C-alpha positions as a Markdown table, in Angstrom:
| # | Residue | x | y | z |
|---|---|---|---|---|
| 1 | Met | 10.5 | 9.1 | -10.8 |
| 2 | Glu | 9.9 | 8.9 | -7.1 |
| 3 | Thr | 11.0 | 6.0 | -5.3 |
| 4 | Gly | 11.5 | 7.2 | -1.9 |
| 5 | Pro | 8.3 | 6.6 | -0.3 |
| 6 | Tyr | 8.3 | 2.7 | -1.9 |
| 7 | Gln | 11.7 | 1.8 | -0.2 |
| 8 | Val | 10.5 | 3.6 | 2.9 |
| 9 | Gly | 7.5 | 1.3 | 3.4 |
| 10 | His | 9.4 | -1.7 | 2.0 |
| 11 | Asn | 12.3 | -1.3 | 4.8 |
| 12 | Met | 9.5 | -0.5 | 7.3 |
| 13 | Leu | 7.3 | -3.6 | 6.6 |
| 14 | Leu | 10.7 | -5.8 | 6.9 |
| 15 | Ala | 11.7 | -4.0 | 10.2 |
| 16 | His | 8.3 | -4.7 | 11.6 |
| 17 | Ala | 8.4 | -8.4 | 10.4 |
| 18 | Lys | 11.7 | -8.9 | 12.3 |
| 19 | Ala | 10.6 | -7.2 | 15.3 |
| 20 | Trp | 7.6 | -9.1 | 15.4 |
| 21 | His | 9.4 | -12.2 | 15.1 |
| 22 | Thr | 12.1 | -11.2 | 17.7 |
| 23 | Tyr | 9.2 | -10.7 | 20.1 |
| 24 | Asp | 7.3 | -14.1 | 19.6 |
| 25 | Lys | 11.0 | -16.0 | 20.0 |
| 26 | Glu | 12.2 | -14.1 | 22.6 |
| 27 | Phe | 9.6 | -12.3 | 25.0 |
| 28 | Arg | 6.1 | -13.8 | 24.2 |
| 29 | Ser | 6.0 | -16.9 | 26.5 |
| 30 | Thr | 7.0 | -14.9 | 29.4 |
| 31 | Gln | 4.8 | -11.7 | 28.7 |
| 32 | Gln | 2.4 | -12.9 | 26.9 |
| 33 | Gly | 1.9 | -9.7 | 24.9 |
| 34 | Arg | 0.2 | -9.0 | 21.6 |
| 35 | Val | 2.1 | -7.2 | 18.7 |
| 36 | Ser | 0.8 | -5.6 | 15.5 |
| 37 | Ile | 1.6 | -2.8 | 13.1 |
| 38 | Val | -0.5 | 0.5 | 12.5 |
| 39 | Val | -1.7 | 0.7 | 9.1 |
| 40 | Asn | -3.4 | 3.9 | 7.6 |
| 41 | Ala | -6.9 | 3.7 | 5.8 |
| 42 | Gln | -9.3 | 5.9 | 3.7 |
| 43 | Trp | -12.1 | 4.8 | 2.5 |
| 44 | Phe | -12.6 | 5.5 | -1.0 |
| 45 | Glu | -16.0 | 5.6 | -2.6 |
| 46 | Pro | -16.5 | 5.8 | -6.4 |
| 47 | Lys | -17.4 | 9.5 | -7.4 |
| 48 | Thr | -20.0 | 7.9 | -10.2 |
| 49 | Asp | -20.8 | 4.7 | -11.3 |
| 50 | Lys | -18.5 | 4.5 | -14.3 |
| 51 | Glu | -16.1 | 1.5 | -14.2 |
| 52 | Glu | -13.0 | 3.9 | -14.6 |
| 53 | Asp | -14.0 | 5.4 | -11.3 |
| 54 | Ile | -15.0 | 2.2 | -9.5 |
| 55 | Lys | -11.1 | 1.1 | -10.4 |
| 56 | Ala | -10.3 | 4.3 | -9.3 |
| 57 | Ala | -11.5 | 4.0 | -5.7 |
| 58 | Asp | -10.2 | 0.8 | -5.4 |
| 59 | Arg | -6.8 | 1.3 | -6.3 |
| 60 | Gly | -7.0 | 4.4 | -3.8 |
| 61 | Met | -7.8 | 1.6 | -1.1 |
| 62 | Gln | -5.2 | -0.8 | -2.5 |
| 63 | Trp | -2.6 | 2.5 | -2.3 |
| 64 | Tyr | -3.8 | 3.6 | 1.5 |
| 65 | Leu | -4.5 | 0.5 | 3.3 |
| 66 | Gly | -3.4 | -2.5 | 1.3 |
| 67 | Trp | -0.1 | -1.1 | 0.8 |
| 68 | Met | 0.7 | -2.2 | 4.3 |
| 69 | Ala | -2.0 | -4.9 | 5.2 |
| 70 | His | -1.7 | -6.9 | 2.3 |
| 71 | Pro | 1.6 | -8.0 | 3.2 |
| 72 | Val | 1.2 | -8.7 | 6.8 |
| 73 | Phe | -2.2 | -9.9 | 6.5 |
| 74 | Val | -2.8 | -11.7 | 3.3 |
| 75 | Asn | 0.3 | -13.2 | 1.5 |
| 76 | Gly | 3.3 | -11.4 | 2.5 |
| 77 | Asp | 3.3 | -9.2 | -0.7 |
| 78 | Tyr | 2.0 | -6.2 | -2.2 |
| 79 | Pro | -1.4 | -6.0 | -3.6 |
| 80 | Glu | -1.0 | -7.2 | -7.3 |
| 81 | Val | -2.5 | -3.7 | -8.9 |
| 82 | Met | 0.3 | -2.0 | -7.2 |
| 83 | Lys | 3.0 | -4.1 | -8.5 |
| 84 | Thr | 1.2 | -4.1 | -11.8 |
| 85 | Arg | 1.0 | -0.3 | -12.4 |
| 86 | Ile | 4.0 | 0.9 | -10.7 |
| 87 | Met | 6.0 | -1.7 | -13.1 |
| 88 | Glu | 4.0 | -0.3 | -15.9 |
| 89 | Lys | 4.6 | 3.4 | -15.0 |
| 90 | Ser | 8.4 | 2.2 | -14.4 |
| 91 | Arg | 8.9 | 0.8 | -17.8 |
| 92 | Ala | 7.4 | 3.3 | -19.6 |
| 93 | Arg | 10.4 | 5.3 | -18.5 |
| 94 | Gly | 12.8 | 2.7 | -19.1 |
| 95 | Leu | 13.3 | 1.7 | -15.4 |
| 96 | Ser | 12.7 | -1.5 | -13.4 |
| 97 | Ser | 10.0 | -1.4 | -11.0 |
| 98 | Arg | 9.7 | 1.8 | -8.5 |
| 99 | Leu | 8.4 | -0.9 | -6.3 |
| 100 | Pro | 10.8 | -3.0 | -4.3 |
| 101 | Ser | 9.8 | -6.7 | -4.5 |
| 102 | Phe | 10.0 | -9.1 | -1.4 |
| 103 | Thr | 12.3 | -12.2 | -1.8 |
| 104 | Glu | 10.2 | -15.7 | -1.0 |
| 105 | Glu | 11.9 | -15.8 | 2.2 |
| 106 | Gln | 10.9 | -12.1 | 3.0 |
| 107 | Lys | 7.4 | -13.0 | 2.2 |
| 108 | Arg | 7.1 | -15.9 | 4.3 |
| 109 | Leu | 9.0 | -14.0 | 7.2 |
| 110 | Leu | 6.4 | -10.9 | 6.8 |
| 111 | Lys | 2.9 | -12.9 | 6.3 |
| 112 | Gly | 0.9 | -13.3 | 9.7 |
| 113 | Thr | 3.2 | -10.7 | 11.5 |
| 114 | Ala | 0.2 | -8.9 | 13.5 |
| 115 | Asp | -1.6 | -10.5 | 16.4 |
| 116 | Phe | -4.4 | -8.2 | 15.7 |
| 117 | Leu | -5.4 | -5.0 | 13.4 |
| 118 | Ala | -4.8 | -1.7 | 14.1 |
| 119 | Leu | -6.3 | 0.5 | 12.1 |
| 120 | Asn | -5.9 | 4.5 | 11.5 |
| 121 | Phe | -9.1 | 5.8 | 10.0 |
| 122 | Tyr | -9.4 | 9.5 | 9.2 |
| 123 | Ser | -12.2 | 10.2 | 6.4 |
| 124 | Val | -14.1 | 9.1 | 3.4 |
| 125 | Ser | -13.4 | 10.5 | -0.1 |
| 126 | Phe | -15.0 | 10.4 | -3.3 |
| 127 | Ala | -12.5 | 8.8 | -6.0 |
| 128 | Glu | -12.2 | 9.3 | -9.9 |
| 129 | His | -10.2 | 8.1 | -12.5 |
| 130 | His | -7.5 | 10.7 | -13.5 |
| 131 | Asp | -5.7 | 9.6 | -16.5 |
| 132 | Leu | -1.9 | 11.0 | -16.7 |
| 133 | Ser | -0.4 | 8.7 | -19.1 |
| 134 | Lys | -1.1 | 10.8 | -22.0 |
| 135 | Glu | 0.5 | 13.8 | -19.9 |
| 136 | Glu | 4.1 | 15.1 | -20.6 |
| 137 | Asn | 6.5 | 15.7 | -17.6 |
| 138 | Val | 4.5 | 13.5 | -15.5 |
| 139 | Thr | 6.6 | 12.8 | -12.0 |
| 140 | Trp | 5.5 | 9.2 | -11.3 |
| 141 | Gly | 5.5 | 8.8 | -7.9 |
| 142 | Tyr | 3.2 | 7.3 | -4.7 |
| 143 | Phe | 0.0 | 9.7 | -5.6 |
| 144 | Thr | 0.4 | 10.0 | -9.2 |
| 145 | Asp | 1.0 | 6.1 | -9.9 |
| 146 | Gln | -2.7 | 5.6 | -8.5 |
| 147 | Glu | -4.1 | 7.9 | -11.2 |
| 148 | Met | -6.9 | 8.8 | -8.9 |
| 149 | Lys | -8.0 | 12.2 | -7.8 |
| 150 | Ala | -10.0 | 12.1 | -4.4 |
| 151 | Ser | -12.7 | 14.8 | -3.4 |
| 152 | Arg | -14.9 | 15.3 | -0.2 |
| 153 | Asp | -18.3 | 16.8 | -0.6 |
| 154 | Pro | -18.4 | 18.8 | 1.9 |
| 155 | Pro | -15.0 | 19.6 | 1.7 |
| 156 | Gly | -13.6 | 18.9 | 5.5 |
């Protein structure tokens, strides 16, 4: 089971929060600068009107944009759908969640640590639900946890 991307993202968010607070306390008053974190986004549209594809599109948005933006701009924590699904996939293999958790102190440290939204946006994809739960030998990780298949029409 893949844990690397989640741990790296977790460490990056905590480092960002510490850097933001350092700037805020030590330099903002004299430099009058603004600090943010750049988040990556890809818009997902459901491939069909099926409820499972609508939910898959939301999962894609949460994994791409929400993973980094939600802790900074909303409540200091990951999107609930990420926490729940990764916990379910981890427990099914006898593990604790592969998504690290923030302490309450870390959530307070992280929430609101951006003076503006800096967004990388590249493209739009169609999302459809891709149920991997019945497949054997799935390596659960950042992409498979989403259980979402993305496509473009036309490609490119």
